[in-house]
C-alpha positions as a printed Julia matrix, in Angstrom:
222×3 Matrix{Float64}:
  92.2   139.16  105.63
  95.03  138.09  107.88
  96.18  134.71  108.35
  97.59  133.28  111.23
 101.28  131.51  111.46
  99.53  128.26  112.14
  97.28  128.85  108.89
 100.33  129.92  106.81
 102.41  126.67  108.0
  99.06  124.35  107.17
  98.97  125.9   103.61
 102.78  125.56  103.08
 102.59  121.75  103.86
  99.36  121.33  101.6
 101.55  123.03   98.92
 104.42  120.99   99.57
 102.22  117.8    99.49
 100.89  118.74   96.14
 104.19  119.26   94.73
 105.61  115.66   96.32
 102.36  113.93   94.86
 104.08  113.88   91.47
 106.77  112.11   92.79
 106.17  109.93   95.52
 103.04  108.04   94.28
 104.47  107.72   90.75
 107.61  106.16   92.52
 105.27  103.89   94.56
 103.04  102.52   91.48
 106.04  102.29   88.91
 107.75  100.01   91.69
 104.68   97.61   91.75
 104.93   97.68   87.79
 108.53   97.33   87.72
 108.66   94.26   89.93
 105.48   92.78   88.4
 107.12   92.97   84.91
 110.32   91.28   86.16
 108.35   88.44   87.95
 106.75   87.62   84.55
 103.47   89.89   84.34
 103.67   92.33   81.75
  99.86   93.97   82.1
 101.15   96.96   83.61
 103.6    97.43   80.6
 100.9    96.92   78.19
  98.79   99.41   79.98
 101.46  102.14   79.89
 101.88  101.77   83.91
 105.7   101.3    83.82
 106.29  105.04   83.81
 107.1   107.63   86.35
 104.73  110.21   84.2
 102.24  111.09   87.21
  99.47  111.32   84.81
  99.38  107.83   84.17
  99.26  106.99   87.95
  96.96  109.56   90.09
  93.9   109.17   91.26
  91.72  112.44   91.94
  90.24  111.82   95.17
  93.47  109.5    96.59
  95.25  113.09   95.61
  93.11  115.2    97.54
  93.13  113.04  100.67
  97.07  112.96  100.42
  97.29  116.71  100.34
  94.74  117.67  103.01
  94.79  114.47  105.05
  98.25  112.98  104.66
  97.02  109.77  103.43
  96.03  108.63   99.9
  96.22  106.45   97.03
  96.81  106.22   93.24
  95.42  104.19   90.67
  95.83  100.7    91.31
  98.37   98.91   88.81
  96.92   96.03   87.07
  98.45   92.89   87.9
  97.63   89.42   86.52
  98.82   86.66   89.22
  98.49   83.91   86.68
 101.27   85.28   84.79
 103.66   84.8    87.88
 105.6    81.35   88.1
 104.69   81.71   91.99
 101.36   83.5    92.17
 100.96   84.08   95.91
 104.76   84.57   96.65
 105.31   86.91   93.69
 102.06   88.9    94.24
 103.18   89.38   97.88
 106.6    90.74   96.4
 104.93   92.91   93.99
 102.74   94.44   96.58
 105.39   95.12   98.8
 107.45   96.88   96.26
 105.41  100.03   96.48
 105.77  100.74  100.34
 109.48   99.71   99.99
 109.99  102.24   97.42
 108.74  105.25   99.68
 110.97  103.68  102.59
 114.0   103.87  100.31
 112.89  107.25   99.12
 112.67  108.52  102.67
 115.88  107.21  103.7
 117.77  108.86  100.63
 115.91  111.97  101.36
 116.93  112.1   105.19
 120.46  111.05  104.33
 120.19  114.37  101.81
 118.77  116.51  104.61
 121.01  115.42  107.04
 124.3   116.32  104.94
 122.83  119.66  104.06
 121.92  120.48  107.59
 125.54  119.71  108.73
 127.61  121.09  105.89
 125.59  124.17  104.84
 127.16  127.63  106.39
 124.32  129.33  105.45
 121.03  130.36  107.8
 118.97  131.89  105.03
 115.24  131.58  104.89
 115.73  129.43  101.36
 117.86  127.09  103.19
 115.57  126.43  106.12
 112.49  126.56  103.43
 114.37  123.85  101.72
 114.99  121.58  104.8
 111.21  122.05  105.67
 110.15  120.81  102.24
 112.36  117.56  102.44
 111.3   117.06  105.95
 107.55  116.76  104.61
 108.74  114.72  101.67
 110.22  112.31  104.08
 106.96  112.58  106.19
 104.25  111.92  103.19
 106.56  108.92  101.86
 106.45  107.05  105.38
 102.98  108.15  105.76
 102.14  106.29  102.34
 104.22  103.25  103.19
 102.56  102.73  106.54
  98.95  103.04  105.27
  99.75  100.86  102.3
 100.92   98.37  104.51
  97.77   97.8   106.48
  96.4    94.38  105.82
  93.17   95.62  104.69
  92.01   95.08  100.98
  92.53   96.05   98.47
  95.76   97.87  100.17
  99.06   96.52   99.54
  99.19   94.91  103.02
  96.34   92.75  102.42
  98.38   91.0    99.58
 101.06   90.17  102.05
  98.44   88.84  104.27
  97.11   86.87  101.3
 100.51   85.04  101.02
  99.8    83.6   104.4
  96.12   83.08  104.93
  94.35   80.21  102.83
  92.99   81.22   99.61
  89.29   80.37  100.84
  89.88   82.77  103.61
  91.46   85.45  101.64
  88.93   85.62   99.1
  86.03   85.66  101.55
  87.87   88.94  103.04
  88.26   90.37   99.59
  84.81   90.33   98.77
  83.98   93.06  101.1
  87.08   95.13  100.11
  84.63   98.13   99.11
  82.77   98.08  102.34
  86.13   97.79  104.46
  87.54  100.54  102.46
  84.37  102.85  103.19
  84.85  102.03  106.74
  88.6   102.77  106.78
  88.04  106.2   104.98
  85.56  107.01  107.66
  88.13  106.29  110.27
  90.37  108.55  108.67
  88.03  111.08  108.28
  87.03  111.03  111.69
  90.73  110.99  112.96
  90.32  107.84  114.71
  93.34  106.25  112.92
  95.47  109.57  113.04
  97.0   108.65  116.32
  97.9   104.87  115.47
  99.19  106.04  111.99
 101.13  108.56  113.28
 102.82  106.38  116.18
 103.85  103.72  113.43
 105.09  106.44  110.92
 107.34  108.08  113.69
 108.57  104.52  114.76
 109.69  104.11  111.09
 111.2   107.54  111.13
 112.96  106.55  114.04
 114.27  103.56  112.62
 115.49  105.54  109.53
 117.25  107.86  112.0
 119.37  105.16  113.28
 119.97  103.69  109.82
 121.49  107.31  109.07
 123.2   107.84  112.36
 126.73  107.55  110.52
 125.93  110.57  109.01
 125.54  112.33  112.7
 128.65  110.75  114.01
 130.63  111.74  111.09
 129.66  115.51  110.91
 128.6   115.94  114.67
 130.21  113.45  116.4
 127.3   111.79  117.62
């Protein structure tokens, strides 16, 4: 059986996503646990979630979707807002920590990618393979950040929304989190959300490219 170049490219991307799965999602969840712990809630620490060990964080279906669709999730980090000094504010900060950690990771990796690109004197296949892997890891991180910032329960973005909305309104929305998530998955599966999510991810990538522009100027004169 022969495989087209496009098919090989797809398998390669799936393979790399599977590899970065053990780094991106654990960092995301660790960030939630770490910030919650620092703000006074040690629930995640007591349940063994204050770790980068992938086995403590990964969810089966969330991992499968991340590999094959590009958007996924891990096991939610347990958080008890009652342990926070300022429950709504601290809950929002804890929720934001996950997507921010993915954006930071993407920024660092984009910096590394640019430095390697400008300073390497080799044009070997292995070198371009490394650049391709870095590029996919960056895209996956930004995809995770954008997806989780959607203001839809129980995604991280809904916790940010909860810091703004009155409790009675947010609680009413949260009651339907399962139905909302099923609808979200259906939209993802049918590809309806692919265009807007890709647009937001690319806009974020453009912003990071602008932030790391000094590297371009330093090595290539702009």
